N, C-alpha and C positions, 0 to 999 in steps of 0.2 A: 341673278343676272338680269331678269326682266325689270326689276325695280331700278337697277342702275341704268339700263337703257332708257327707261321712261324718264328718270330724273335728268339725265343728260339732255334728252330731247326737250323737256320742259324748260330747262335753263337756256338752251340754245334758242328756242322759239321766242321766249319773252325777252331775253337779252337782245336778240336780233331786232325785235320790234322796237325796243328803245333806241338802240344804236342806229339802225337804219332810219327810224323815224326822225332822228336828229339830223343825220347826214343828208337825207333826201327831202327835208322840209322845204328847201328852196324851190323844189319842183312844183310845190303847191301854189306858188305865186305866178307860175308860167301857164302856158296853155295846157289843156287837159291831157294832151298827148305826152307831155313831160311826166305827169303824174302816173299815167298808164305805164310808161317805161320804168319808173321807179317801183311801182307796184309789182311789175313783172320780175324785176331783180329780187325784190323781197320774197315773193312767192317761190321763185326758183330756189332760193337759199333755204326756205322752210322745207321744201320737198327734198333738198339735198340732205338736210338733217334728219328728216323722216326716214330716208333710205339708209344713210350711213350710220347714224346714231341709233335709230329705232329699229332698223332691220325691216322696214315696211316699204313695199312697192305697191303700185296700183296699175290696173288694167282697164282700158275703155273698150266696151263692146257696143255694137250697134251704131257705129259711126255713120253708116249709110243712111240712118234716119235723121241725121242732124240737119237743121234748116240752114238756108243760105242767107235769107233776109230776115225781116221782122217776124217774130213768132213768139208764142207763149210756151215756156218750158216749166213743167211742174215736177219738182224733184223731191224725193224722199230726203229727210233731214235727221241724221243720227249723230253727227259730230261736226266739229269745226272744219274738218276736211271738206265737207260738202259746200262750204262757202268759198273755198279756194280752187278746187278742181275745175268747176265750170269755166273759170277764166282761161283754162287751157284749151278746152274743146268747143267753146262757144265764141261767137264773134262779138266781142265787146259787150257782154251782158249787162243789163241794168237789173240789179237785185232788189226785190221787195224786202225791206227789213224794218224792224221796230224803230220807232222814232227815237227811243232812248239811246240806241246805239250810236247815233250821230253825235252825241255829246261826249262820247268817250275820247280821252286823249289819244292821239296818233291814229287809232283805228277809225274813229269818227271823222277825223280830218280827211282821210283818204276816201272814206265812204261818200262824203259830200262832194269832194273834188271830182270823183269818178262818176258823179251824177247818178247814183243809185236812187231808189225811191223809198223815202222814209214814211212810214204810216203811223199815225196816232191811233192806236187801237181803242182808246177811250172815246173817240169821236164818232164811232158807229157809222151812220149813213154818210156823214160828211167825209169821213176817212175813205170810204169806198169811192166817192165821187172824185176826191183828190187823187187817189191811187190810179183810177182808170184814166183820168185826164193826163197824168204824167206818163202812164204806160203807153197811151196812144202816141204821145209826142216822141217818146224814145223809140218806139217801133217805127215811126215815120222816118227816123234817122237810120233805119236798117239794123237797129240793135234788137237782140232777143231779150224778152222780159222773163226773168227767172223768179219763180215763187215757190216757197215751201208750203204746200197746201194744208199741212197740219197746223201751220201757224207757229210752230216751235219745234225744238229738238225733241225727239222721242227715243225711247229705248228700243233695243233690237226686237224684243218680243211684245212691244206695246202697240196696241191698236186704238187709234182715236179717230173721231169724225173729222172730215176735212172742213175747213172754214169756208164761208161763202165768198171770200175774196177771189178765189181762183175761178169760180163760176161767173162772178161779175166781170173779171178781166176777159174771160173766154167770150162772153156775149158782147162786150163793148169793143173788143179788138177785131172780132170776126176773122180770126186767123186759126190755123191748126194749133193744137196743143200737143206738145211732145212730152210724154211721161218719161221720167228717169228713175230707175230703181238702183239700189246700192246696198252694200253691207258694211259700210265704214264703222258702224257701231261695234262690230266684233273686235276691232283693233284700237280705235281712237275714242277715248272717253272725253268728258268735259275738261276744259282748262288745259288741254294738251296731254293729259295722262294717257299713256299707251298700255293697253291690256296685255298685248302680246305682239311679237313680230309676225309678219305674214303679208298677204296680198289683199288689198282692197279692190273690189270689182264694182265698176260703174257701168250700167247698161242703159243705153238710150233705146227706148221702145218705139213701136210704130206710132206715127202721129194719129191723133184723134181729129177727124175733119171738123171744120167749123159748121155751125148751123144746127147742132143738136139742141133739144130742149134741156133745161137745167137738170132735171132729174136723171135723164139718160146720160148726160155728160158726166155728172158727178159719179154715177154708178160705174161707168166705163173707166173713168180715171182711177178711182179707188181700187177697183178690181185689178186693173193693169199694174199699178205700182205695188200694191200690197202683195199680190200673188207672186210677182217676179222677185220682189225683195225677199220674201220668205224662201224662195228657191235659192237665191244667192247666199242668204244666211246659212241655209242648210249645206250649201256647197263649201262654205268657208269654215264650218265647224270642224 
């Protein structure tokens, strides 16, 4: 039964990406608000399929910790779900993503039109400078900057060091950093495959104030996200 659920959802998600990508392409030549509207429709249909076909729901906790203006949000990354859900609870986020993704058909078009921040990870220090410059500009517009501090998607039980990009943004932006923990990897694997029906939990944690030195900031961030993520994984097992 679960294999059937997962297959139906994968077909729905990728079929929808192609169909909606074609139907909504005209919004890409208009103002960014048009593209945001089109993306909202597509995301809503993805979540509909997740719920109806996949038997998966999700819950947001810690909404009282959400920022109202420009801020830095550091989120655990276990599945594709983590790139979609923040658009529901954040105010027009600008997501830090790999430069390679912006060249993908359909997804890349929307990523560029929505003015996310593409990073060339092979460029090292130049990439950090470009990233912080763009992040400050987006934050000045009142947008939240969303970064996955591990730099890539990780497994539920996988522990990796956080990349220096999140510390560079924290220092350059001089704003609170809001950690986000989740357990999406228990349910949603790569490429849309669903392990099981159930409930994904996303928890917004208490903000880390600006002004900490790099070592203390990184330690507090990693402890907050990893500790709470482990608890959410345990809750979902």
